Phi, psi and omega in degrees: 000134183271173177296322180295323177298318181296318183295317176297318181293320178295317178294319178297317182293319175301314177298325180293313180302311181300312180299319183298314180298316182297320178299313181298320176298319178296320179299314180299316174303309180299318179300317177296320176296322177292324178292317180296316176304316180296316179296322177295319180297313178296323178293316183296321180295318179295315178299321179296318176300316182295320180301313179297318177295321174299321176301315178298313180301320176297320175299317180299318180297318175303313180296322179295316179302317180296318180295324176295320181296312176304313182296320179297318178295319176301315180297315178300317177298319177292328176289325182279339187300311182296325176298312177299320178294321178301311182297319176300315179295318176305309174308307179301321178293320176299317178300315180295316179293316176296323182290319181296317178298313181298318178293324179291318176300310180300318177296319175302317180294316182295320179296315178300317179293318180296324176296322179291320176301316184289328184276350179092003180290329175243130180250140176260000000 
């Protein structure tokens, strides 16, 4: 073996050791990248789950708002019902009073005319 061969052999061995260290560093980096990718996957899966739950919550909120609107309408109707009943009763009372007064006036006129006919003031 010549001196040049020895130099080449030594350089090759040093390069081999250097390459081995670099490969080990790259292996460690790849392992770390795999762990980071797994963490990113887990995070993505969690975000997807949260998004699905938020979508369900949004649908539930829409249903609740619709229920509140219906309930609000029912409450408004219940609050207005006594007023409507009062107005109807007031109207019915006016009609009955006017019918009573009108009937009494009509009966008084008929009685007056009959009295005039009976006394001979009006002849038929």
